[in-house]
C-alpha positions as CSV (number, residue, x, y, z in Angstrom):
1,M,67.1,241.3,-97.7
2,K,64.6,238.8,-96.1
3,A,62.9,240.2,-93.6
4,V,62.8,237.2,-90.7
5,I,62.0,237.3,-87.9
6,K,59.6,234.2,-86.8
7,K,60.5,231.6,-84.3
8,N,60.7,229.1,-86.6
9,D,63.2,231.1,-88.8
10,Y,65.5,232.1,-86.2
11,T,65.7,228.9,-84.8
12,E,67.2,227.4,-88.0
13,L,69.2,230.4,-88.7
14,V,71.0,230.1,-85.2
15,K,71.5,226.5,-86.0
16,T,73.1,227.4,-89.6
17,F,75.1,230.1,-87.9
18,I,76.5,227.9,-85.1
19,E,77.6,225.4,-87.5
20,S,79.5,227.7,-89.5
21,L,81.5,228.8,-86.4
22,D,85.1,227.1,-85.8
23,I,85.0,227.5,-82.1
24,S,84.9,225.4,-78.8
25,K,82.1,223.6,-77.6
26,K,81.8,225.8,-74.6
27,S,82.1,229.0,-76.9
28,I,79.0,227.5,-78.9
29,R,76.9,227.0,-75.7
30,L,77.3,230.6,-74.7
31,Y,76.7,231.8,-78.4
32,K,73.6,229.9,-78.1
33,T,72.7,231.1,-74.9
34,S,73.6,234.9,-75.9
35,I,71.4,234.6,-79.3
36,H,68.5,233.2,-77.9
37,K,68.0,235.6,-75.1
38,F,68.1,238.2,-77.5
39,F,65.1,236.8,-79.8
40,S,63.2,235.7,-76.4
41,W,63.4,239.7,-75.6
42,I,62.4,240.6,-79.2
43,E,59.3,238.1,-79.0
44,N,58.4,239.2,-75.5
45,N,58.3,242.9,-76.9
46,N,56.3,241.7,-80.3
47,I,59.3,243.1,-82.2
48,V,59.3,241.0,-85.7
49,N,61.9,243.1,-87.6
50,P,64.5,244.5,-85.4
51,T,66.5,247.6,-85.9
52,Y,69.7,249.1,-84.8
53,I,67.1,251.1,-82.3
54,D,66.2,247.7,-80.8
55,I,69.7,246.9,-80.4
56,V,70.4,249.7,-78.5
57,K,67.1,249.2,-76.4
58,Y,68.3,245.5,-75.7
59,K,71.3,246.6,-74.3
60,K,69.7,249.2,-72.0
61,Y,67.8,246.1,-71.3
62,L,70.6,244.0,-69.9
63,I,72.1,247.1,-68.0
64,E,68.9,247.2,-66.1
65,L,69.3,243.5,-65.2
66,E,72.7,244.4,-63.6
67,L,74.4,241.9,-65.7
68,S,78.3,242.3,-65.5
69,P,79.9,244.5,-68.0
70,A,81.8,241.1,-69.4
71,T,78.7,239.5,-69.7
72,I,76.8,242.2,-71.6
73,S,79.8,242.5,-73.8
74,L,79.5,238.8,-74.7
75,Y,76.1,239.0,-75.3
76,L,76.3,241.8,-77.6
77,C,79.6,240.2,-79.3
78,A,77.7,237.1,-79.9
79,L,74.9,239.6,-81.6
80,R,77.1,240.9,-83.9
81,R,78.6,238.0,-85.0
82,F,75.3,236.7,-85.7
83,F,74.1,239.6,-87.5
84,S,77.3,240.1,-89.8
85,F,76.7,236.1,-90.6
86,M,73.2,237.0,-91.6
87,E,74.3,240.2,-93.7
88,S,77.0,238.1,-95.6
89,T,74.6,235.6,-96.7
90,G,71.9,238.0,-97.8
91,L,69.4,237.4,-95.1
92,Y,69.2,240.3,-92.8
93,K,70.8,243.6,-92.7
94,N,73.5,243.9,-89.9
95,I,71.8,246.1,-87.4
96,T,75.0,245.7,-84.7
97,S,77.8,247.0,-86.6
98,N,77.9,250.2,-84.7
99,I,76.6,248.9,-81.0
100,R,79.9,248.9,-78.7
101,G,80.3,246.4,-75.7
102,M,80.4,247.6,-72.1
103,K,83.4,249.3,-70.6
104,S,85.1,247.1,-67.6
105,S,86.7,248.5,-64.7
106,R,90.4,248.4,-64.8
107,N,90.7,246.9,-61.4
108,H,89.7,243.5,-60.3
109,K,86.7,242.5,-58.5
110,R,88.5,240.1,-56.2
111,D,91.0,240.9,-53.9
112,S,94.3,238.9,-53.4
113,L,95.3,237.3,-49.9
114,T,97.7,238.5,-47.5
115,V,100.5,236.0,-47.0
116,E,99.4,235.8,-43.2
117,Q,95.9,234.9,-44.9
118,Y,97.0,232.0,-46.8
119,K,99.3,230.8,-43.8
120,N,96.1,230.5,-41.8
121,I,94.0,228.9,-44.5
122,I,96.8,225.8,-45.1
123,K,97.7,225.4,-41.3
124,N,94.3,224.3,-40.7
125,I,94.1,221.3,-43.2
126,D,95.0,217.7,-42.4
127,I,97.1,216.5,-44.9
128,E,96.9,213.1,-43.3
129,T,93.7,211.9,-45.1
130,E,93.1,212.1,-48.7
131,K,90.6,214.5,-48.7
132,G,92.7,217.0,-46.6
133,A,95.8,216.1,-48.8
134,R,93.5,216.5,-52.0
135,D,92.5,220.2,-50.6
136,Y,95.8,221.2,-49.5
137,A,97.5,220.2,-52.6
138,I,95.0,222.1,-54.9
139,I,95.3,225.3,-52.7
140,T,99.0,225.1,-52.7
141,L,99.1,224.5,-56.3
142,A,96.8,227.4,-57.3
143,I,98.3,230.0,-55.1
144,N,101.8,228.9,-56.5
145,T,101.0,228.9,-59.8
146,G,98.0,231.1,-60.7
147,L,96.1,228.4,-62.4
148,R,92.4,228.7,-62.9
149,T,89.9,226.4,-61.7
150,I,89.1,225.0,-64.9
151,E,92.6,224.6,-65.8
152,I,93.3,222.4,-62.5
153,S,90.2,220.4,-63.0
154,N,91.1,219.3,-66.4
155,S,94.9,218.3,-65.5
156,T,96.1,214.8,-65.6
157,I,98.8,212.8,-63.5
158,G,100.4,212.5,-66.9
159,G,100.8,216.1,-67.3
160,I,103.4,216.2,-64.8
161,R,106.6,215.7,-66.5
162,N,110.3,217.0,-66.5
163,H,111.0,219.7,-68.8
164,S,114.8,221.3,-69.2
165,G,115.8,219.3,-65.9
166,K,112.6,220.8,-64.0
167,L,109.3,219.5,-63.0
168,V,106.3,221.2,-64.8
169,L,102.5,220.6,-64.9
170,W,101.4,220.8,-68.5
171,I,98.0,222.2,-68.9
172,Q,95.1,222.8,-71.1
173,G,94.9,226.8,-71.0
174,K,91.7,229.0,-71.0
175,G,90.1,228.6,-74.4
176,R,92.4,225.9,-75.5
177,D,91.9,222.4,-76.7
178,S,94.8,220.6,-75.8
179,N,97.5,220.5,-73.1
180,D,100.1,223.4,-74.8
181,D,101.3,225.3,-71.7
182,F,102.9,224.6,-68.7
183,V,103.5,225.6,-64.9
184,L,106.5,225.1,-62.8
185,L,106.1,223.0,-59.9
186,T,108.1,224.4,-56.9
187,D,109.2,222.0,-54.3
188,N,106.6,222.8,-52.1
189,V,103.9,222.2,-54.6
190,Q,105.6,218.8,-55.8
191,L,105.2,217.5,-52.1
192,A,101.9,218.7,-51.7
193,I,101.0,216.8,-54.8
194,Q,103.0,213.5,-53.7
195,N,101.7,213.3,-50.4
196,Y,97.9,213.4,-52.1
197,L,98.8,210.8,-54.6
198,S,100.2,208.8,-52.1
199,L,96.8,208.8,-50.2
200,R,94.9,207.9,-53.5
201,N,93.2,204.4,-53.3
202,D,92.6,204.2,-56.9
203,N,94.8,202.9,-59.9
204,L,96.9,205.8,-61.1
205,H,98.1,206.1,-64.7
206,N,99.2,209.0,-66.9
207,D,95.5,209.7,-68.2
208,S,94.4,209.9,-64.5
209,F,92.8,213.2,-63.7
210,L,95.4,214.9,-61.1
211,F,92.3,215.8,-58.6
212,T,89.4,213.4,-58.3
213,A,86.1,213.4,-56.3
214,I,86.3,211.4,-53.1
215,E,82.6,210.2,-53.2
216,N,82.3,206.8,-54.2
217,R,79.9,207.4,-57.3
218,N,82.4,210.0,-58.7
219,H,85.6,208.7,-57.8
220,C,88.0,208.7,-60.3
221,Q,86.3,211.6,-62.3
222,A,87.7,214.9,-62.5
223,I,86.8,217.2,-59.7
224,T,84.7,220.1,-61.1
225,T,85.4,223.8,-61.1
226,R,82.3,224.2,-58.7
227,T,83.7,221.3,-56.4
228,I,87.0,223.4,-56.3
229,R,85.5,226.9,-55.7
230,R,83.5,225.3,-52.7
231,I,86.7,223.6,-51.3
232,I,88.8,226.8,-51.4
233,K,85.5,228.8,-50.0
234,K,85.1,226.6,-46.9
235,H,88.9,226.7,-45.9
236,M,88.9,230.2,-46.3
237,K,85.9,230.2,-43.8
238,I,87.7,228.3,-41.5
239,A,90.4,230.5,-41.6
240,G,88.2,233.2,-40.7
241,I,88.1,235.0,-44.1
242,I,84.8,235.8,-45.1
243,S,84.2,238.5,-47.8
244,D,82.6,238.5,-51.4
245,R,85.8,240.0,-52.6
246,I,88.0,237.1,-51.8
247,T,86.9,234.0,-53.6
248,A,88.7,230.9,-55.2
249,H,89.9,233.5,-58.0
250,S,91.6,235.2,-55.3
251,L,94.4,232.6,-55.1
252,R,95.2,233.3,-58.6
253,H,95.2,237.3,-58.0
254,S,97.6,236.4,-55.2
255,A,100.0,234.3,-57.3
256,V,100.3,237.2,-59.7
257,T,100.8,239.6,-56.8
258,F,103.0,237.5,-54.8
259,A,105.1,236.9,-57.9
260,L,105.4,240.8,-58.8
261,I,106.4,241.4,-55.2
262,G,108.9,238.9,-55.0
263,G,110.7,240.7,-57.8
264,A,109.6,238.8,-61.0
265,T,109.1,240.9,-64.1
266,I,106.0,242.0,-65.4
267,Q,107.2,239.7,-69.1
268,E,108.1,236.8,-66.5
269,V,104.5,236.9,-64.4
270,Q,102.5,237.7,-67.8
271,A,104.0,234.1,-68.9
272,M,103.4,232.3,-65.8
273,A,99.4,233.6,-65.6
274,R,99.1,233.4,-69.1
275,H,97.6,236.9,-69.8
276,R,97.1,237.3,-73.6
277,N,97.4,241.0,-73.3
278,I,100.4,242.6,-71.2
279,T,98.1,245.2,-70.2
280,T,96.1,242.7,-67.9
281,T,99.4,242.2,-65.8
282,M,100.2,245.6,-65.9
283,I,97.1,246.3,-63.8
284,Y,98.7,244.2,-61.1
285,A,101.7,246.1,-61.5
286,H,100.4,249.4,-61.6
287,N,98.1,248.8,-58.1
288,L,101.5,247.9,-56.4
289,D,103.5,251.0,-57.3
290,R,100.2,253.0,-56.5
291,L,100.8,251.7,-53.0
292,E,104.5,252.0,-53.0
293,Y,104.7,255.6,-54.0
294,A,101.6,256.7,-53.1
295,A,101.0,260.5,-53.0
296,E,99.0,260.6,-49.9
297,S,101.7,259.8,-47.5
298,K,103.8,262.8,-49.2
299,I,101.0,264.9,-47.9
300,A,100.8,263.3,-44.8
301,E,104.5,264.2,-44.2
302,V,104.0,267.6,-45.3
303,L,101.1,268.1,-43.0
304,A,102.9,266.6,-40.1
């Protein structure tokens, strides 16, 4: 097989590889970043024709950068697909076939809120202003449905529709190209959204984003995920909740946790959270059961 790897060669090869993929634009960007990172590394180390040993060294390099296991696995996954493509076209041997990704922790990196913490967050928000009503609606929607920030950002007014006699919000789920899933809007969420929309001073139509930026230069444009995270973190701080383990994503964790505590089945919660694998949902259930039936409490009873 052809021995690459000159800069001009790999730049063109990566382009050809990317064009062969049937994936979303976001995934394409991730693949480009991942593969170019590897080729920058081999250039810096004067490696002309990488081997399996070089891939092992590269993996160790990524670990030394203290990247998350998920990020490292993503980089390696992109490389595996790239070199598999290279081998299939007869350009280069697949030197990644036996390289494994990283094992992620079975527990979450973010903590859930307590009910009291959630109440402290929303009670300090002024819902008489458009900005406050928007922030209140975002937080209420997130913790009552488990929506991700990207799903909230992409939501439109037209996505709110009646479905079998109940009001739902159709969403574009993670990794999806269209609004093909929904979450139920309970009464408190409906009231929060209605109050916010009543204070909006732009012309509302079905294609309008559900949540928009307030600033004049961005008015009517979708609120970004970064802004959503900043808003949630700001109101957490006002409520006295300051922790690296409690972030905007904690609202999603809280939704799943509260649903299970409230008596929802694992299957029902999986459907709400749109977990592809029920194992993800079961982690939450396992942690709750672990606390409810903790063996440590039995030890304390014996010792007492």
